[in-house]
N, C-alpha and C positions, 0 to 999 in steps of 0.2 A: 534575285533578291535573297538576302541572308535568311536562313531558317532558324536563327537563334530565338529560342523561346523567351518570353518576358521573364519568367522566374529565373532564368540563367543570367539576367543582367544585373541582379541586385548587388550594388556596392562596387561595381567594376568599371564604372564610367567616369564620373567626376572624381578627380584625383589620381587618375591613372595616366601614364605616359603614352597616350594614344598618338600615333603618328599624324603629322600635319595633314589636314585636308587640303588637297591641291599641291602638296609637297612634290609629288612625282612630276607634275607638270612643270613646276618651277625648275627643277634641276635637269630636266630632259630637254627643255627648250620648247615644250608643247604649249605652255601657257601664252595666251594672246594678250599682249600689252597694247596700249593706244597705238604705238608705232606699227603694230602688226595689222591694224584694221584698215581696210580700204573700203571707200564708199563709191558708188557709181558716179561717173562724170565729174570726178574730183579734180580741182585745180591745186596748184602748189604755190606756197608763199616763201618769200625770203625777205629778211629784215635788212635795212640799210642803216649803217651806224657810222659814227665818226671815230677817228683815231685818237681821241682825247676825251677827257671827262666833261669839262665845262667849256661851252662854245656858244657864241651868238650866231645863229643861222641868218645869213644875209639873203640867200636865195637857193632854191633847189630846181635844177634843170632836169626834167624827165624825158626830153625829146628823144634823145639817143636810146634810152631804155625802152621807149614805146615802139621803136623800130624793130626790136628783136622779135623774130617770128614766134608766135605763140603767147606773147604777153597780152593780158587782158586789161590790166590797170596797174598804175602806180599811185598809191594814196600817200599824201603828205599831211602835215598838220593843218594845211589850208583846207583840206577836204573834210575835216572834222566839223560836226555841227556846232553852232554857237547858241547859247553859251556853251563853253567846253564841258563836256562830261568828264568827271574825275571819279576815281574809285579808290577804296581802301577799307580795311576792316575797322580801323579806329577813326582816322581822319580821311576824308575822301579828298585826297590832294594829288593823286597821280593821274595825269591825263593818259589817254589811250596811247599817244606817242608824243615825242617832244614837239613843242610849239614855240617858236621864236629862239629858244635856247635849249641845249642839252645840259643835263645835271649829273650825269654819271656816264662812265665809259661802258657802252653797251645799250644806252637808251636809243631806241630806233627813231630815226628822223623820217623814214618812209618804209612802206611795205610794198613789195612787188608781187603780183599775182599772175601766174602763167600756167600754160598747159602741162609743163614738165618742171622738175626741180632744176634741170640743167639750164632751161630757158630763164627761169627765175633768177638763178645765180648770175647768169651772164648779164641779165638786164640790171640786176642790183649793182654790179660793178660799173655800169654806165650811168648810173644816177649821179649827177654832178652837183656837189653841195658847196656853195661858197660860204665859208664860215671864218669866224675870228676866234682864236683860242683866248679864253678869259682866265684871269686869276681864279684859283680854286682853293678849297679847304679839304685837307686830307687827313688831318690829325686832330686829336683832342685840343692841343694847344691852339691850333688854327681855328677851330670852331669857336673857342672862347675868346679869341682876339677881337676886341670891339672894332678894329679897323678892317677886319676880314670881310670878303664879299659875302652877301646873304645868299644862302643856298635856295631859299624859296621866297617868292614875292610876297611881301607882308599883306598884300591885298587878298591872297588866297588863304592866309592864316587866321585862325580864330583871334578875336580880340583879347588883349591881355598884355602883361608886362614883358613878355618874351616875344611879342609879335615882330619886332624889328631887330631880332637877334637870331643867332643859329641854335638857341636853346628851344627845342620843341616844347618841352615841359619839364617840371621839377617835381619830385615826390619826397615827402617827409614822413618817416615812420619811427616808432620807438616808444619807449616808456621810461619812467624815472628822470633823474637829473643827472646827466653824464658829467656836467661841469662841477658839480658839487661832491663827486665821489673822490675819496682819498684812497689811492691804491699803493700797495707795497711795491708793485712792479708795473711799469708802463712801457709798452713796446709800440713803436710807430714805424710803419714802412709804407712804401708805394709798391703796387703790384700792377703787372700788365698782362692782359690776355689778348691774343691776336684775332684777327679775322680769319675764319676758316669756312670751308664750304661743306654742305651736307653730302655731296658727291654720291648720290644714289646711282646704282648701276644702270637703271633704266633712264634713257634720255628723255628730255622734255619734249613731248609731242601733243599737239592740239589739233582738233578739227572742228569746224563749224559748218552747218548745212541748214538752210531753210527747207523744211518739209511740210508742205501745205502751208498752214498758218502758224506752225510751231518752229522755233529756232532750236535746233538740237546741237549741243556742244559735247564733244568727246574730250575728256581730260583725265589725267592721272591724279586729279585733285584729291586731297584728303577729306575735304568738307564739301561734297556735291551740293547740299542744300544751300549753303552759303554762297557758292559760286552761282547757283541759279538766281539768287537775289541780285547779285552783282550784275549779271547778264541782263536780267529784266530791267533793272534801272538804267543800265547803259543804252539799252535799245528802246526804252520807253514802252515795254510790254508788261502785261500781267504775268505773275509767276506761272499761271496755267499754260502760257504760250511759250515757255522756255523749258527745255528738257536737258538735263545734264546726264550723260552716260559716263561713268567713271569706273572702267575696269580696274581690277586689283593692281595698285602701283607696284613697281619693282623697287621698292624702298621709297621712303619720304623723308623721315626724320625731321619733319617740320617744314622742309623746303617746299613741299607740295600742299601746304595748308591753305594758302590763299591764292587768289587770281594773280596770274602774270601777264600773258598775252591773249588769253581767252577773249576779253572784251574787244580787243583790237581785231582779232579774227572774226568774231561774231559781226562786228561792224562791216568788215569787208565782204563777208558772205551775204549779209543783208543787202548790200549795195548791189552786188553782182547777181544775186539770186542764184548762186551756185555754191556747192560745197567746197571748202578750202582746207588744205592741210599745211601745218607748219611744224617742222621738227628742228629743234636747236641742236647745233653741234656741241661738243664737250666744252669748247671755249665760251660759247654762248651761255651754256648752263652755268659756268663759273661766274659770268656777268649777271646772272639772273637771281641767284640766291647765295646767301652767306650768313654766318652767325655774327652778331654784333661784337665789335672789339670793345674792350673795357679797361679803364684805368681805375683802380681802387686805392684810395688813401685810407689805411687802416690804422686806428690808435686804439690799443686794447689795454685794459687794466685788470690786474690780478692781485689777490691776497697772497701772503706768504704760504698759505695752506693750499694755494692752487684754485681758490674760488674765483669764478669769472665775475668780475665786479662791473665792468662796462665794456661795451663795444661801440666805438665811434667811427662810422664808416661813411665815406664820401665817394661816390662812384660817378664816373662820367662814361656813358655808353655812346659810342660813335655809331649811329644808327644808319646813316646813309642819306640819300637824297629825298626819300619819301618815308612816311611813317610805317607803313605796313602794319604789322602786329606788335612792333618793338616797344611802343608806349606800354603796353600791357606787360611785356617781358620785364621792362625796367621796374614797373610798378610791383609786380607780383614777386619777383626775385628779391627785391629789396625788403619786403615785408618780413620775410623769415631769414634774412641775410646772416644773423648771428648764429645760425645753425641749430641743431636739435638739443640745446642746452638751456639750463637756467642761468640767465644773465641778469644781474641786478638792475642795470640801466643800459638802454640801447638808444642810439641816435643814428639813423641812417638817412642821408640826403643823397638822392640820386637824380642825375640829369640825363635826358635824352638829347643828344647833340646831332644836328643835321651836318652833313658833310657831302662833298662831291664824289661820292662812292656809291656803288650799287647798293640799293636798299636791303638792309638786313631783315631777316624774318625769323620765324620760330625755328629752333634747332633743339633736338633732344636735350632736355635739361632746363630749357626756358629760362636761361639767365643765372641758374643756380651754380654751374661749374665756375663761372667767372667770380662770384663771391667766395665760393668755397676755396678756390686757389689762394685767396688772401686770408680768409679767417683761419683755415686749418694750419697754415704756415705760422701765423701769429701764436696759435696755441702751442705748436710744436716748439717755437722759440722760448715761450714761457716755461715749458716743461724743462728745457735745458737750463735756463736761468735759475729756476727754483729747485732743481734737483729732484723733480718728481717724474716718475715714469710717464711717458706719453699716453699709455693706456690708462694708468691710474688717474692722471689729471682729468681725462674725459669722463671716467666713471664717477668721479666726484661731482660732476656737473650735469649729468643726465637726469632728466626728470623720471620719476617712477610712473607706472601705469596709472592713468587717471589724474596725474598732477599737471596743473596748467603751467605752461611755459611761454605762451603768447596771450596777452591780456584779452584779445577780442575774439579768440578762437577756441575750439574744443580742446580738451585735455590731451595729453599724450595717449595715443591709442594703441600702444604696444609696449612690451617689455624690452626696451631698446638696449639695455645692457647686455642682453643675450646676443644681439647682433655684434657688438663690439667684442665680447668674449669669444664668440665663435671664430671671428676672423683672426683675432690675436693667437688663439690656439693653433689654428690651421697654418699660420705663417711661421709658427715656431718662436713667437715673441718671447724675449728673455734668454734665449739660447745664444751661444756664441756664433758669430759670422766671420768668414774668412777676410783675407786682405783685399782691399778695394771693394768690398761689399757693404751694403747697407740695407736697412729695412725702414719702411715707412708705413704709417697707419693713419687713416683719415675717416671721419664721419661726415655724413651729409643728410640733408632733408629737403624734400620738395613737397609743396602743397598740391593737392589735387585740384580739379576744376571746381570753381566756386558757384557756377550756375550750370544747369543741364536741362536738356529736353530730349529724351530718347523714346522713340515709339517702336513697337514691334507687332507683327502679326504672325502667329503660328497656326498653320493648317495641318490638322490630323486627318489623313486621308483614310478612305474606307479599308484599305489593306493594312493599316497600322503604320505606314510610313509617314513622314512629316516634311513639311516645307516651311522654313523660317524666312521671313522678309524683314531685313534690317538695313538701315542707312549708314552703318559703320563701314569704313574702308579697311580691308585687310592688306596692309602694306608689308606683310611678312611676319607681323607680330602674332598670327595664329588665331585671329578672331573667328574665323570660320570654324575652326576646330573647337574652340571653347563653346561657342554657341551650339554646335552640334552635340557636344557632351552634355550640356545643360538639358537640351530637348530629349536626348536619349535617356537621360536619368529620369526625368520627370514623366515622360510619356511611355517609357518602357519599350523602346524600339532600338534596334542596333544603330550604332552611329553611322554605319554605311547606308542606312535607309533614311538619313536625314539630309535635306538639300537646303543650303543657305544661299538666298538670293540677296545680292547687294549691288550697289553702284548704279542705280538708275532712278532718277527722281520721278519717273513716270509710273514705277511699279512698287517702290518701297516706301514706307512711311517716313516721316521727318526724323532726322537725327541732327542735333546741333553741330557736332564736330567729332572728328576722330583725333583728339589731342589730349594731352595732360594725363596720360595712362589711365583713361577713364572708361575704355570700351567694356572691359569685363564687369566693372562695377555698375555703370549706368545702363548700358545696353544689355549687359547680362541680366540685370535685375528686371528690365522691361520684358525680356524673353522669359525669364522665370515666371513673371506675373502673367504673361500670356499663356504659358503652360498651365498655371494654376486656374486660369479662366477655362481652358479646355477641360481640365479635371472637374471643375464645378459643373460644366455643361453635361459631362458624362455622368456625373453623380445624379443630377436631375433626371437624366434619361433612364438611369437604373431605377430610381425611385417610381418613375412613371411606368416603365415597362414591366417591372417585376413586382410592383406593388409593395416596395419596401420603404418605410417611412423615413429612415435616416441610414442610408447605406454607409459603410465604413470603408474609407480609401486605405488600401494596403499596397504592398509592392507589386504594382502591375495588375491589380484586380481589386474589385469591390466586393465586400462581404455584405450580402443582403440576407439577413436571417441566417439560414443554414447553408445558403448557396454562396459560391465563390465564382464571380463572373469576371473573366479577364477583359482587358481593354479590347482585344481583337474580337472577342465574342460579342461585346456590346456593339461594336462598329458593324459587325455582320448582322446583328439583329435590327440595328437601326437602319442601315442602309442596304440591306440585301436586296431590297425590291427595286426602288427607283434610284439608288446610289446617292452619294452626298458626301459631306465632310463636316467636321467640327472646326470652327474658326475662333481662335482665342486672340484677344487684344491685350497688350500690356504697355505700361509707360513708366518712366522714372524721370522725375523732375527735381531740380534744386533751384529755387526761386531767388531773385535779387533781394538783398537786404540793404535798404537805404542807409542804415546807421553804421554799416560796416566799411572799413577802409578800402577793401577789395570788392565791395558790392555783393559779398556773401561769404559764409563760412566755408572752410574746406571740409570735405566729407571724410577724407583720410589723409594720413601722412605717408609719404614714401621715405623710409629711413634705411640708410645703407652704411655699411663700413667696408672699406677697401684696404687691403694690405698687400705690400709689395716687397719682394727681396730681389735685389738686382746687383749687378757688378759693373763698375766703370773702369775702362782702360785708360789710365792717366796719360798714356802716350798719344792716344788718338781721340779721347772724349767719347768713344763709342760706349753705349750702354747695352747690356745684355740682361733682360729680365728673366730671372730664373724661375720665379713663381709669383702668380698674381691671384689673390683671393678676394672675392666679394661675398658678403654676407647681407642678406636683405630680409626685412620684416614683411612678409607677404600675406599674413593672415591665413589664408589657405591657398595652396597651389592647386588650382583646378586642373592643371596639367604640368606636372613637375618638370617634364622634359622641356616644354615650352619655356617655362620660367627660367631654367638654367640656360637655355640658348639665348634668351633675351639678355640675361646678365652677361653672358660671354660675349655676345655681339657688342652690347653697349660698352663693356670694359675695353675691348679692342679699339672701338671708335674713340674712346677716351685717350687711349694711348697715342692715337694720331695727333690730337692737339697738344698732348703732353710733350711728345719728343720730336715731331717732325712737321706738322701742317701749319702753314701760315700764308697769307697773300703778300705779294711783292708788287709794288707799283713803281712806275717811272715817274718823272717829274711832272708829267701831264695827266697823271691819274690813270694811265693805261695799265691794266693787269698784265704783268710779265710772265707769270707762271701758271697760265691757264691750260695746262695739258697734263696728261697722266704721267709724263716724264718729269716735268719741272715742278709739279705739285705732288709731293709724295704722300700716300696714305699707307697704313700698315699692310703688308703682305704676309704670306706664309712664312717668309724669312724673318719677319719682324715681331711675330706674336710671342708671348712668353713660352718658356719651355714647359711650363705646367700652369694650367688655369683651373681654379676650383671655385664653383659657385655654391654657396651654402644658403639654406632657407631656414627662416624662423616662422614656424606655423603654430599660431595660437588660436586660429579661427576667430579672431577679434575684429574683423573688418566689416564694412558695411555692405559689401557686395554678396553675391550668391554664395551660400555656405561658409560665410565668414571671410571672403577674399578681399584683397586690396589690390590696387593697381601697381605694377612693377616695371613697366616697359622702359622707364628712364633712369631708374635709380642706379643701375650698374655703371652708369657713366659719371655720376655726379662728382665723385671723389677721387678719380684716377690720377688726375694731374697733380692734385696736392699730395697724394701718397707717393707718387713717383718723385716729385720735387724733394719731399722730406727724405726719402731713401737716397737720392743723389747726394743731398746734404750730408747725410750720415756716412756715405761711402767716400766722399771727397773732402769733406770739412768746408765746402764752399756753399754759401747760402744764395739761392737764386730767387729772383723776384719777377722775372719775365719769361714767358713761354714763347715758343717751344724750347725744350732742352735738347737742342741739336748737338751732335758731336762737336761741331765748331764752337758753339757757345760754351759748352762744358770744357773743351780743351783750353780755350782762351782764359777762362776763369781760373783753371788750375795753374796755367802758366803765370798769370798775374799774381796769384797767391804765392807761388815760389819766388817771384821777383821781390815781392813785399817782405 
């Protein structure tokens, strides 16, 4: 144990670039992910799927599969209990597996369970499915066609005007009267954002095992408590009889936010009374999670001085076969779609469209990058037409600190002009660029979680070390480190003496979710309050033990009269005989508001500016990014190193959908590029030659020590900044992502011909 004295800890914990807790295990391969865990007497599962998206299942013959040595069972839709159990975070519309028809390429029609994975795979190949390929919907235009086949049976849909269409829901937000505004300049364009996948390095792996009367499920899920509810409902069990063990995921990015095949695996495990393991291949992971594709029709009005008079936005989100969390994505991203600006009138109409594609789910940014791609390009076009510098036109429209820019939400919570100015200065805005080079700059905003329920327990042990119990998932964002720093700061113990326990619903208190860049703010606050509870109990103990009426809390000690009693001395005096510990409890909640369009106010805004300098080879269309800058309003960087790494990682992820990533389907809806070779993500050869992450810290956030969430902001504006820079380098305006070399080359060639 460290011998660091409490008085040596003052001011060196929170705000310091302490190395990541568990970082060594992640980079050396010693960390145990779900796929590394084995349970005794375990069986193995393999999913059976069809080679198309939409099909009617005539019959399934499992006789040959059951002859394979080691096969215990083959379950099909006929084996599911009736009425069918369905699940989903918004609409409970997804069955455990396909029944009567498939609705996307990758939806299982059967699950084989065997002693070994080899036996399961062999048997899966011998499951014979007689099916008929049916017409399918794969595009926005197809989903809106009144003659198109329905993706979901209207009987399973909520009643309403969209029940017999492929429109799942429609959302209207805004203020003012767009139609009555007279603008000096009106710009109108359509923009397209493709389907992309989260591509976490850790594969999807799940296990389920009945242990006595408790069903235990292992999953790299981001929201263990929500999965616990899904499993309990699917199996007809109380929450107390379902346990979810969620080891730290090897990346999530929203893709591991909600249940995938855990309910199916738990059903099979309950049927057989044995533990079962399912690990998806990379191709199966591509079929399991993706970001929603979007078409945005943007009509924007500006005054001659560059004032933003109106934004009229119509967005169609192609969400896939089942709702998952995407209705909330559509709703929340649409609410602040006009960006971090004062806009006179706004009208946003967004539709969630069903299609015969894999269900989309949360993805870092939660719908904001799709709108940002459209809105920031519109602003850049206006700056060209009006002859106003792109930085200046944005500065003229940013709200000041404390100024309202959304009618039903808190005022601007930061000095956002600082974000823009920092990024512009770092990229060298206004200085000359070379031939075939261009710069682009873009701003974005994302709202935080609008509801929350985070609980924490902090145990201060007799020797001065501490254990933190929190339901947050550490997906690589560094939650364990931040929580350790807060406890070390408040309880005056070295960081290395703090242990953070996560990922087991049987041992940690409830946490609503690990999403929306909320962990430092909400769970961090819960932990801070738990530490304050510990301090309160220590203070009461000092008053009792030493006869001091009102001891004063100082840095690592209490002042009782003329005595200075350290925390460790208090603990020795309290527990030196029989032993013991001090247990603190803390919580942070944000309740629903019935009168709010989103059900609750945002607690903080993530505001970011990205700036890019790049070069385009006109002969090949290849893009070289020389420098990429992100500047974010973080309130207070609890760990500056972590914040910068989050921004760098998010920015590189944003480059993926900006210049290379997209799904490709064949005519039957089968995904054609479901491999690491055919689906490109940025590698070390693709990243910018220089990346710079800048922080604006005014300690004006609602989280511990004035912090705000930052995990997603670095990604929000990358595509628009890159697109604007390519426009400046080539003279060609692009409306569709990704900006691949081929797309750029063809556009340049077409311009030359024109």
